[in-house]
N, C-alpha and C positions, 0 to 999 in steps of 0.2 A: 247822491253819494256813490252809487254804483258806477256811474259814468266817470267820475273822478278817479276811482280806483282802476278802471279799465284804461283810462288815459295814462295814468301813472305806470301801469304795466307796459303799455306800448312804448312810452318814452324810455323806460328802463331797458326793454329789449333792444331798442334802437341804439342806446348808449353801449350796451354789452356787445352788440355786433361790431361797433367801431373799435371797442377796446380789445376784443379778441381777434387780433389781426393774424393773418396767415404768415408763414415764414417769408422773409424778404427774398425776392427772386435773386438768383445768381447774377453777378455783374452790376449790382447797384452801388457798390462802393460806399455804403452807409457810413462807415467809420471815417473815411476820407472826407465825405461831404460834411459830416458833423464837425470834424476838426476845422475845416475851412470856414464853416458858418460861425463857429465860436470865435475864430480869429476876426471875422468881419464884425461881429458884435464888439470885440475888444477894441477895434479901431473906430467904428461908427457909433457905438453906444454912447461914449462920452460926448460926442459931437451933437447928440440928439436933445440938446437942452430945450430948443423951441421948435424943432422940425422933425419930420420922419425921414429916415433913409430906407431905401428899398434896393434889393438886388436879386436878379435871377442867377441861380447857380448853374454852371454848365461844366461839361467835361469836354476837353479837346486835347488831342495829342498826349494823352496820359496825365494831364494836369486838370485840377479842379480850379475854376475861377468864378468870379462874380462880375456881372455887368451891373453897375450901380448908378443910382440917381438919388437926388434929395428933393423933398417937397418944399413948399413955401413955409414961411413962419406961421405956426399954428396959433389960433386964438381960441379962447374958451367958448366963444359964442358961435363958432363955425366948425363944421366937420374938418378933421385933420386927416388929409389923405395925400398921397403922392402919386404922380402919374407914372404908372409902371411901363407905359409905352416908351418913355425915355430910356429906361433900362433895356427894354427889348431891342431897341435900335442899336445898342452897343454889343449885343451878343455876336461873337465872331462867326463868320460863315463856316459851316461844317461842324459847329459845336452842338452837343447834345444837352438840352436843358434837363436838369435833374431836380430842380427845386427853386424855392424862393425864400427870402428872409426880409424882415423889415423891423424897424425900431418904432417904439412909441416915444414921443417927447416927454422929457422929465417934468416940465412945467404944466402942460395942459393935456398930457396923455392919459391913457387908461391902463388898468391891469387886465382888461378883458379884450378879446378880439372884437372887432366891429363886424356888422353884417357885410360890409364891403370887403373886409379882410377875408372872411370865410368864402364869400362868393368868388373872389379872385382866385384863391387856391383851388376851390372846387371846379372852376372852369378848366383847370389844367390837370385834373385827376386822371384823365385818359393817358397822360404821358407816363410811360413805364418808369418806375423808381421815383416818381415825383414826391418830394418832401416839402413841408411848409414849416417855417420857424418864425417866431417873433420875440421881441423883448418888450417887457412891460415898462411902464414909466419909472419903476423902482429898480430896473436892471435885471429882473428875472428873465432867463432865456428859456423859451418853451418851444417844443415841437408839437404839432397837432396833425391829425389825420385829415388830409385834403378831401377825403370822401364825405366828410361831414357837410351837411347842407344848411345848418343853422348854428348860431353862436352857442347855445347851450350844449349841443352835441359836440361841437368842435372843442369847447373848453373841457368837456368831460373826457376827451381823449388826450388832452394836453399832458406832455411829459416834461418835467423840469430837467434842463441840461446844465444849469449853472446860473451865475449872476456876474455880469461883466464888471460891476462895481466892487465885488469882493475878490476877484481873481485877477491880479495884475500880471503875474508871471506863470500862472499855473496851466495855461493852455498848451504849452510846448509838449507836455507829457500826455495830453488827452489823446485817446484813441491810438496809442502806440507810437507816438513820436511825431517828428516834424514831417510835413507834407510839402511837396512842391505846389505852389499856389500862384495863381494869376489874378490880378484885380485891376479893374479900370477905375479911374478917378471919377467920383460923382460930380455932376454939374446940374444946374437947375434947368 
């Protein structure tokens, strides 16, 4: 019983260290990034009936954009993933990557992150200002700390940003108004 209590304390301390984040560094444009990501979920969320969509968020020439791709049709019996390399290939030369977002499909998706989701964002944690976002199968939009190395820790840091199924016209006023955005069309 003592070892279970010790393990619980260690897990709690790990979650608390992720939840108690330092101030955002200057120049991260978090409000702009969130507004852009919410717009991407407004566009790609409804398309995610049977597949995932993924985008790397970047900043170039004062604009926030996404290099996006989509995965194959997901099946209940197989892992549902999208090849992020296809999105990476679409990042414009000279752009600074500042995050990633992805959808979970409505029909066979999950309300939780997968180990692959967490590992992918964690691999990019060294990039200054890097943010990670996902939408659940029911449309909830969450941001999580890419420093998390395991699903329970990542989910413990998740912060709800909205739901693309409930807000059709509400994104325009998010984070202080309209933003100049760039987006590339997804392809398989």
